[in-house]
N, C-alpha and C positions, 0 to 999 in steps of 0.2 A: 639497802636490796629492796627494788620491786620484788611481787610476787607473777607467776607465771602460771597460767590455767592448762596444763594438757588434759584434753577432752578426748573422752571414746569409750570402748565398751574395754572392760578392765577384770582379769582372770589371775587368782593368783593363791598358791596353798602353803600357806605359812605353816601350818597344821600338819599338813599332809593331805588334807581335802580342802578338792574346790573351793573356790569361793569367787564368784561374778558381780560385778556390776556394769546392768547396760547405760549409758546417759548419763555418765560419772567425770569424776574429774579429779586429777591429781593438782596442789597447790604446790608449786616450787619456788622457793626462794634460798638465794646461796646454795644451789645444788643439794637443796634437800627439800621432803615432803614435810609441808607443816601442816597440811589438812587431805583427805581423801573422803569423798562422800559425792552426790550428786551434783550435776552439774549446777541443777538449778540452785541449790543451795549454797553452795560456791562462788556463781555468778553473783548472786547477792553478797554472800560477804566480801567477797573482795572485786568491786564493781568496775576499778580502773586497773586491773589485772591483764595484762597478756593472753590473748586463748589461743592454744596450737592445738588444730584438731589433726587427729591420727588415725586412719584406714585402717580397717581391717579389726583386731585383737590388740589387745596391748597384754603384754604380760612381763613378771619383770626380769632383769637381765640374765642371761644364763649366766651361770657358774660353773666353769669346766675346773675338776677337780684336779685334774693329769695330763699335764700338755707339755711336752718337751721343744722346748725353744728350738733347738739347733736341726731341728730333724725337717723341715719341709720339706724340702730337696727330695728327698727318701719315700715321701709318701707314695703308695701305688707301685713300689717298685717288685718286679716278682719276687709270690712270697717265699717265704722260708722258715724254719723252725727257729726258736726265739733266740738261741743262741749258735746258730748258723746268720742270723740277721744280725746278730751284735757285728761278728767278725767281718760279714761282706758289706752291709749299709751303714749301721750306727755309729761306728768309729771313725770310719774314713769321713763322713758325714760331718763329725764333729771335729776331727780336726782341721778342717776347712778355717774353721772360729779364732785361729790362732792368729790370724790375720783381721786386725784391728778393724780395717776399712769393712770389709766383707761381712764382720758380725755387726757392724753400725746399719749396713743395708738390709740385711738379714733382719737385724729387730724391729726397724721402721717396717718390713714387711709384714715381719709375725704380728703386731701390733695392730696393723692397719687390717690385716684377715682376720683378726678376733672378733675386732668390730664389726665387720662387715659380714659375720657371723653369728653377731646377735650377744657374742661374749662384752662381760662388761667387767667381770673379775674371774680373778683363774689362779691356781697352783700350780707355778711352772716351775717343770724341769729343767735345770740351766743347763752350764757347759763348764767344762775345768778350767778356763782362763778368764782371769779377773777382768782385764780390760774389753771383753765382749761383754760379760755380764754389767760394767757399766753402763754401757749401753746400752742394755735392755732396761737396764733400772731407770737410766735418763729419758726413753723412749714410753717407758709406763706412766711414766711422771708426768709428763708432757703432755699425753692421753686421757690424766685423771683416772687412769687403770685402777682398778686396787687389786689386792691379795700379796701373793707370796712369792717370793724368788731365792734364787742363790747357788753358790759354785756346787759344782757337782763333785766330790768326794772319793776318789779312785789310788791305788795306789798299785794295785797287780790285775793281771789278767787284764791285761790292754796293751794297747800301743804305746812306745814310750812317751808321746808327745800328747798324750791325755792324760800320763801318771803324776802325781805330785807326793812328797811327804806329806805324813801327817803334820809336822810342824808348817809346810808352806798352805796348806790348807785352812789350817787354823788362823794362821795370820791375814790371809787375803781375807775369811769369813769375818775376821774382828775391822779389817778395813772397810768391807762394804756395806757391812751394818752399820756401822758407826755414820756414812756418808750418806744413807740412802734412806736409812728408815727410821730417823726421828720425827720426818714430818710426811704430811697426804697419808694414803689409805694403803701404802705397802708391808708387809713386815717379810723379815727376814728368814731363809728357811734351809736348814741344815738337810743338805742333801747325799746322804750315803748310795754310792749306783744300786748296789745290792751285796749281799753277803761274800760271794768270789769276789767282787772287786776292792774289796777292803781288809787290810790285814785285820788282827784282833787288835792289835797296839790305835789302828785309825777307827774303828769302829768303839772302843772304850773312849778314844778321847770324842768324836761325834755324841758319844751319851754326855764328858763330863760338859762340851760344850754348848748342848740343849740346859743341862741344870744349871748351867753359869748366869743363861742368860733367860730370865722367865717369859719375855717376850716371844721367843720365837717356837717356829713349828720345825718339826720333820718329817719328810715324806722318804718313802723308797719302795721297793717292789719284793713281794711275797708272792712264792707259790705260783707264778704263771706258768710253769710248765713243767713237767713229771723229770723233762731231765734236769732241769734244775733244781727239781727238789732234792734228786738221788747227788746232785755234785755238793751242795750243801750237806748234807748225809756224809760224804766222802772225805769233807773237809772237817767238820767237827765230829765224830764218829760217838764223842760222848754227851753229843745235846741230845735230849730227848724228842725235838722235832726241829722243823727250820722255824718257827715262831718264838719255840727256846733260846735262839742263837740270838736274836736281837734283842730277847729280856735280860739276857746274860750280862748286855753290854750297857740294860737300861733304856732303853730305845724304845719300848712300850711306854702308851701312856695316855692322858686327852690331848695335848698337843701333837702325838704322831696319827700318821697316816699312812698306809701302804696300798701300791696298786695293785688289783688283780685278786689276790688269796681264790684261786680258783681251787688248789685241789689241798683244803686244809680240813686236817680232823678235827672230828667234836672239840674234843680237847684245847686243842688250837683255838678255836672258836671261842670257847669258855675263858682263856685267857684274855683273847682279843677285848672281850666282852668286860672282865672284871676290870681291867685295866682301859677303859674307855677310849681303848684303840680305834679308830676306824679305818674303812676299808674302803676303797674307787672301786668302782667297778666298770668296766672299759672293756662294752663286748663289742665294738665294731673290732679293734684291736685284737682279741684273742680269737674270733673269729679269722681273721685275715691272717693269723699265723696258725690256726688249728691248736692251739693251746688250751682250750676244754671251755664248759661250760660253766659260770658261775653260777650258782643257785641261790637269787638271792632270797627269799621264801628265807631258806635254811640259817644261811647269816642274821638274818633279820631274827628268825626265833631263838636265836642262841642268844639274842642280845647286842649284835653288833650294828653299829650305825652303818649306812652304806650311801656314798655317794658317787656321781655320774663322771666319769672323764673321758675325752676325745684318744688321749694317748694316740696323738700325731707326732711322731711319723709313723708308727706301726696301724693307729686307724690310717682311716681313709675319707676324715671329714673333720673340720675343726666347727662344724656345726651341730649342738647339740640336739638339735631336732632330727639329724640324720643318725646319731650315735641313740637315741630314743627308740628310734625306728627297729634299730638291732637289738637294743635290751628288749624289746618287747617280743621278739618274736626268740630269742634265746631264753626269755621265761616263759613263753606260752608252748614251747616244744620241753619245755619239761614240768608242765600241767602248772605253771606260776600264773593265775588271772591275776590281772593289774588293773585299778582304777586311775582314771585320768589326774586325777589329781595326788597319785602318787608319781607317778610320771613327772607333771609339773614340780612336783616338789625336788626331786630327786637330780632334776635340773637347774633349780633355782635356791630355794634353803638349804637345802641340805648339803653342798656345798657352800654357801657362806656359814651355816654352822662350821665345818671342817676348818675354813680357815681361819676361826675365831670373830667371825663377822656377823655373829646373828643380828645384833643388834643395828647394824649397818647398812645392810642390802638383804635382799633375796624377796623382799613381798612389798606390798604397798602401805605398810604401816607406818604413821607421822613419826618421824624423828630421823628415818634412814635416809639414805644417800637416793636419789633420784634417779635408779638403774630401772631402764627398761627396753623394752622391745615392742613394735608394734611390726604383727602378723598379717598379711592380706597375700591373695591370689593373682597371679596372672589372668589377663581374660583367656586365654587359651591352651590352656595346661587342664591335666585327669585332677589336680587338686581343684583348679577353678570349678572343675563340674562336679567334685565332692562338695565343696565348700557353700555352695550354692542349693545342696539340700540338707546342709546342718541346719539344725535345730535348736542348738543352745551354742554358748562358748565354749563349751567342755569338747562337743562334736567337732568345734572350727579346731583347737588346740590338735585335738587329736588328728585331724586332716592332716594340717602344717605339721605333723612329724610324721606321720607315717607316708606325705606324698611331697612337703615344703621343700623343706633344706635350706640352706643358704638363699635359694630364689625367693622364700618367702619371707623374706626380711624384709620390710620397708625399711625402717629406721631402727638406729641404735643410739639411745641416749644414755649416756653417762655422767652421773653427777651435774644433771642438768642440761648437759649441752647434748643437743639431737644433733646425726649426721642422719641424713636424709639418701636412703640408695637408690640406684640406677635402676630401673626394670618394671 
């Protein structure tokens, strides 16, 4: 295989602090980074390499740690509270995926939109239909995209068309796992929707399935709204709290993550920290549904690792730049000051860590997949005006997050394959 040199200005945050290099290059071979150094040094080292110059600022590909595959069409619908939202928008949208042709079309659209948004890897909440999930796995593999997804488990508190028995969910998950997760960069994720959607038998089966397969991941939802928390208390009156319900069924641990976690007690945060269970903050969705304000500093002080998710369809953008803008505002209003390095880390390496891809993606370290995006402004917008005044790569990235969004993504490179975006 021949080496390709991707040149430009690079910024990453593998350890939570921004690290930049101007006039630099990535040497890429067979979809992986073989060297990261100055352009002069790598041009001398690889004199025969094809050189591709990228405009603006190059950062690692974004890792969306919580996004819903079947909810594209409902994004931006008139807001409701979480539980009303499920009944009015979420369940009807997901029922349409019983149609295999519809699911295949949406899978191509979904993966294409992720790429356009600069997402190169993701934890994807699936849907209840095995044929739809096959379409998603096939499309992800074709795109070379990494991450994890799986069948949604639910057997109660939803329309009949979305409900499956515990035995059906386990059998379908076994089949999808064996068919799609032995090659490429995809892992299987066990996805019980949330406590009210699953009987105790199903939650226990999900825990057993997780333990039976050491390479699996698990994701669900936790303490997104106060009404949800009260509902779980009514369903499990003997449980200490919401987190305790998941722990009873063996669903906490270093391979488990939970979206939201807004309304958690100190004790719950301590249990998540002790078990190495991660949280995924979804600020855009939390604001949109009025669910509450997640306190990032409080979670981190308790020792809980946090990643960032778009949570489309309650979220209003697949681009983690937009999500970072909302994250910044949510934290600032609570008095939490953030560095650019922290923000970049959350959108890249933190998500890679959650996916078990720490050594695979999230930064420019040699040996990792060549997953990155190039950011640049258009010539006639507010982002361009700010960009022209930036004196550092950190300022450029922050401007892209506050003012750029999807339009700031000039190109997306996944495992060394670059897609240039119009505009």
